[in-house]
C-alpha positions as CSV (number, residue, x, y, z in Angstrom):
1,M,220.1,120.1,-0.4
2,A,218.9,123.6,0.3
3,A,218.6,125.8,-2.7
4,R,221.3,128.5,-3.1
5,G,220.5,132.0,-4.2
6,L,222.1,135.4,-4.2
7,A,221.8,138.1,-1.6
8,V,222.3,141.7,-2.6
9,R,223.2,144.3,0.0
10,W,223.4,148.0,-0.8
11,L,226.2,149.9,0.9
12,R,226.4,153.3,2.4
13,P,228.3,155.9,0.4
14,L,231.9,156.8,1.2
15,R,232.0,159.8,3.6
16,A,234.1,162.8,2.6
17,S,236.4,162.1,5.5
18,K,237.2,158.7,4.1
19,V,238.4,160.1,0.8
20,P,242.1,161.0,0.6
21,H,242.7,164.8,0.8
22,A,244.8,164.7,-2.4
23,L,241.8,164.0,-4.6
24,P,240.4,167.0,-6.5
25,A,237.1,168.3,-5.4
26,S,235.5,167.3,-8.7
27,V,236.6,163.7,-8.3
28,V,235.3,163.6,-4.7
29,A,231.9,165.0,-5.8
30,A,231.6,162.5,-8.6
31,G,232.5,159.6,-6.3
32,L,230.0,160.7,-3.7
33,A,227.3,161.1,-6.3
34,C,227.9,157.6,-7.7
35,C,228.0,156.0,-4.2
36,A,224.8,157.6,-2.9
37,M,222.7,155.0,-1.2
38,S,220.0,153.3,-3.2
39,M,217.5,150.8,-1.9
40,P,216.5,147.7,-3.9
41,G,213.4,148.3,-6.0
42,H,213.9,152.1,-5.9
43,K,215.4,154.3,-8.5
44,R,217.4,157.4,-7.7
45,H,218.4,160.4,-9.8
46,V,222.0,161.4,-9.9
47,T,223.0,164.9,-10.8
48,G,226.4,166.1,-11.9
49,M,229.2,164.3,-13.6
50,A,228.9,160.5,-14.0
51,A,231.8,158.5,-12.5
52,S,234.3,157.2,-15.0
53,Q,235.2,153.5,-15.1
54,D,238.5,154.2,-13.3
55,E,236.6,156.1,-10.6
56,L,234.3,153.1,-10.2
57,K,237.3,150.8,-9.9
58,K,238.8,153.1,-7.2
59,Q,235.5,153.2,-5.3
60,V,235.2,149.4,-5.0
61,G,238.9,148.9,-4.4
62,Y,238.9,151.3,-1.5
63,K,235.6,150.0,-0.2
64,A,236.9,146.4,-0.1
65,V,239.9,147.4,2.0
66,D,237.9,149.7,4.3
67,D,235.3,147.0,5.0
68,Y,237.4,143.8,5.1
69,V,241.0,144.5,6.0
70,K,241.8,145.0,9.7
71,S,245.0,145.4,11.6
72,G,247.0,142.3,12.2
73,M,245.6,140.5,9.1
74,V,247.4,138.4,6.5
75,I,245.9,139.4,3.2
76,G,246.2,138.4,-0.5
77,L,246.7,141.3,-3.0
78,G,245.3,140.8,-6.5
79,T,246.5,141.9,-9.9
80,G,244.9,144.2,-12.4
81,S,243.5,147.6,-12.9
82,T,240.9,147.3,-10.2
83,A,243.0,145.4,-7.7
84,Y,245.6,148.2,-8.1
85,F,243.4,150.6,-6.1
86,A,242.9,148.0,-3.3
87,V,246.7,147.8,-3.0
88,E,246.9,151.6,-3.1
89,R,244.4,151.8,-0.3
90,V,246.2,149.4,1.9
91,G,249.4,151.5,1.5
92,Q,247.5,154.7,2.4
93,K,246.0,153.2,5.5
94,L,249.3,151.7,6.7
95,R,251.0,155.1,6.2
96,S,248.3,157.0,8.1
97,G,248.3,154.5,10.9
98,E,244.7,153.3,10.4
99,L,246.1,149.9,9.7
100,K,249.0,148.2,11.5
101,D,250.9,144.9,11.3
102,V,249.4,143.9,8.0
103,V,251.3,141.3,6.0
104,A,250.4,140.7,2.3
105,V,251.0,138.0,-0.2
106,P,251.1,139.4,-3.8
107,T,249.7,137.5,-6.8
108,S,252.2,138.9,-9.4
109,K,255.5,140.6,-9.9
110,R,253.6,143.8,-10.8
111,T,251.6,143.7,-7.6
112,Q,254.8,142.9,-5.6
113,E,256.5,146.0,-7.1
114,Q,253.6,148.3,-6.3
115,A,253.3,147.0,-2.7
116,E,257.0,147.3,-2.1
117,K,256.9,151.0,-3.2
118,L,254.0,151.6,-0.8
119,G,256.0,150.0,2.1
120,I,253.6,147.0,2.5
121,K,255.2,144.1,4.3
122,L,255.2,141.1,2.0
123,A,255.4,137.3,2.4
124,T,254.6,134.1,0.4
125,L,252.3,131.2,1.1
126,D,255.4,129.3,2.1
127,T,255.6,131.3,5.3
128,Q,252.0,132.5,5.5
129,P,249.9,129.5,4.3
130,K,246.5,130.8,5.6
131,L,245.1,134.2,4.7
132,D,242.4,136.2,6.4
133,V,241.2,137.8,3.2
134,A,242.1,138.2,-0.5
135,I,240.9,141.0,-2.7
136,D,241.0,140.9,-6.5
137,G,239.2,141.9,-9.6
138,A,237.6,139.7,-12.2
139,D,237.0,139.8,-16.0
140,S,233.6,138.1,-15.8
141,V,231.2,137.3,-13.0
142,D,228.1,135.1,-13.7
143,K,224.9,134.9,-11.7
144,S,226.3,132.2,-9.5
145,L,229.4,134.3,-8.7
146,N,231.6,132.0,-10.7
147,L,234.5,134.0,-12.3
148,V,236.7,134.3,-15.3
149,K,240.1,135.8,-14.4
150,G,243.4,136.0,-16.2
151,G,243.0,138.9,-18.5
152,G,246.2,140.2,-16.9
153,G,248.0,136.8,-17.2
154,A,248.3,136.2,-13.5
155,H,245.5,133.7,-12.9
156,F,247.8,130.9,-11.7
157,R,249.3,132.9,-8.9
158,E,245.9,134.6,-8.2
159,K,244.2,131.2,-7.8
160,I,246.8,129.6,-5.5
161,V,246.7,132.7,-3.2
162,E,243.0,133.3,-3.2
163,A,242.2,129.6,-2.6
164,A,244.2,130.0,0.7
165,A,242.0,132.9,1.9
166,R,239.2,132.5,4.4
167,T,237.3,135.3,2.6
168,F,237.7,136.1,-1.1
169,V,236.4,139.6,-2.0
170,V,235.9,140.3,-5.7
171,I,235.8,143.9,-6.8
172,V,234.2,144.9,-10.2
173,D,232.2,147.5,-12.0
174,E,228.9,146.4,-13.6
175,S,230.4,145.9,-17.0
176,K,232.0,142.6,-15.6
177,L,228.6,141.1,-14.8
178,C,227.2,138.5,-17.3
179,D,224.5,135.9,-17.6
180,G,226.9,133.1,-18.7
181,L,230.7,132.7,-18.9
182,G,232.4,132.4,-22.3
183,P,231.2,135.1,-24.8
184,H,231.6,137.9,-22.3
185,F,235.4,137.4,-22.0
186,P,237.8,134.8,-23.4
187,I,238.9,132.1,-20.9
188,P,242.7,132.3,-20.3
189,V,244.6,129.1,-20.0
190,E,248.2,129.0,-19.0
191,V,250.1,126.2,-20.8
192,V,253.7,125.0,-20.9
193,P,255.5,126.2,-24.1
194,F,256.4,122.6,-25.1
195,C,254.0,121.4,-27.7
196,H,251.6,124.2,-27.0
197,E,249.9,123.9,-30.4
198,H,249.1,120.2,-29.7
199,T,247.7,121.3,-26.3
200,A,245.5,123.8,-28.0
201,R,244.1,121.1,-30.2
202,V,243.4,118.8,-27.3
203,I,241.6,121.7,-25.4
204,K,239.5,122.5,-28.5
205,A,238.3,118.9,-28.5
206,L,237.2,118.8,-24.9
207,P,233.4,118.0,-24.6
208,A,232.7,120.7,-22.0
209,L,234.4,123.4,-24.1
210,E,232.6,122.7,-27.3
211,G,232.8,125.5,-29.8
212,C,235.9,127.2,-28.3
213,E,238.6,128.7,-30.4
214,P,242.0,128.7,-28.7
215,V,244.1,131.8,-29.6
216,L,247.8,132.1,-28.5
217,R,248.3,135.4,-26.6
218,L,251.0,137.5,-28.4
219,G,252.9,140.4,-27.0
220,S,252.4,141.3,-23.4
221,A,251.0,138.8,-20.9
222,A,249.3,141.6,-19.0
223,N,246.4,141.9,-21.5
224,N,244.7,139.8,-24.1
225,K,245.1,142.3,-26.9
226,R,247.7,141.5,-29.5
227,D,250.5,144.0,-29.0
228,G,253.5,142.1,-30.3
229,D,254.5,139.2,-32.5
230,E,256.1,136.8,-29.9
231,P,254.1,134.6,-27.5
232,A,253.3,136.3,-24.3
233,V,255.2,134.8,-21.3
234,T,253.7,134.7,-17.8
235,D,255.6,135.3,-14.5
236,N,256.0,131.5,-14.5
237,G,257.6,131.3,-17.9
238,N,254.6,129.8,-19.7
239,Y,252.3,130.7,-22.6
240,I,248.6,131.7,-22.5
241,L,245.8,130.4,-24.7
242,D,242.7,132.6,-24.7
243,L,239.6,130.5,-25.4
244,H,237.0,132.4,-27.4
245,F,233.3,131.3,-27.3
246,K,230.2,132.4,-29.2
247,K,227.8,130.8,-26.9
248,P,227.7,130.6,-23.0
249,I,229.5,127.6,-21.5
250,K,226.9,125.1,-20.3
251,D,228.8,123.8,-17.3
252,A,231.7,125.9,-16.1
253,R,232.6,123.4,-13.4
254,A,232.9,120.6,-15.9
255,A,234.9,122.8,-18.3
256,A,237.3,123.6,-15.4
257,K,237.7,120.0,-14.4
258,Q,238.4,118.9,-18.0
259,L,241.0,121.6,-18.5
260,K,242.7,120.8,-15.2
261,S,243.1,117.1,-16.3
262,T,244.7,118.1,-19.6
263,I,248.4,117.4,-19.9
264,G,250.2,120.6,-20.7
265,V,247.7,122.9,-18.9
266,V,249.2,124.7,-15.9
267,E,246.1,126.5,-14.8
268,H,242.9,127.9,-16.3
269,G,240.9,131.1,-15.6
270,F,237.7,129.6,-14.3
271,F,237.3,130.5,-10.6
272,T,234.3,128.4,-9.6
273,D,232.8,128.1,-6.1
274,M,235.5,130.4,-4.6
275,T,233.9,133.8,-4.2
276,S,232.7,135.0,-0.8
277,V,231.4,138.3,-1.9
278,V,231.4,140.6,-4.9
279,I,231.4,144.4,-4.5
280,V,229.9,146.0,-7.5
281,A,230.1,149.7,-8.6
282,G,227.5,150.8,-11.0
283,K,225.1,153.5,-12.1
284,E,222.8,152.8,-9.1
285,G,225.6,153.0,-6.5
286,I,227.8,150.4,-4.8
287,Y,226.3,147.1,-3.7
288,E,227.4,143.6,-2.6
289,K,226.4,140.2,-4.1
290,N,227.0,137.1,-2.0
291,Q,225.9,133.5,-1.8
292,R,223.2,132.5,0.6
293,V,221.5,129.3,1.5
294,G,217.7,129.3,1.7
């Protein structure tokens, strides 16, 4: 079998004409400065205000839509703070007429509500089973472009939608890149409420998840920070166990398989071998990482 590696492609900066006129001049300047083109192996100096994390998220969200969404497509809309900007961009381009006849499948109630407010035509996989492209964020991205998702509690709906897409575009800032999955961000696992403590014990004993500590998510399902005393409930009416690790998981594929075969588990937050391309915003600019065979 041919060895698989990663290809990195640096992208051209957003032109001023591509930036919505409503943005303040300072934000436009910061965005352009951060996106200035940088060639691999070369450093560049950036003057002026550094882009905030929200500005980086906006840049990759807009870039993904500008580069991968065309008129007439059926698209998957992700969930989370980065995917929010991709949904926003789709709404802007439909309103301006740059995009036409786009149908979208949302991955959560939150995304559905945002899309409806923007006038985006929505569908489900029941009526649109094949998607041209899906765009979503991630909580962790390893060197092989395997992901951890589910910090926002929507990983079941995200996975079923994104698995139906011909192209899956992941949008992140550099803080989401890691050498190995596990310690960087807890692995969310959606479980049925019935006997969830027993399910947690079974998960902890799985060989491929050695060393994990399952923690029941409390409060809002939309984040993994405790902000209440009751179990967080997903859009599907289930609970979430966040699996904490001190050491990188040796085999993410094996961990995913063992979780999937565990009774009581609805879906886990490992997204392995699904990513087509990752668009990354960082201090050196915006660049793409994608799988290649060579």
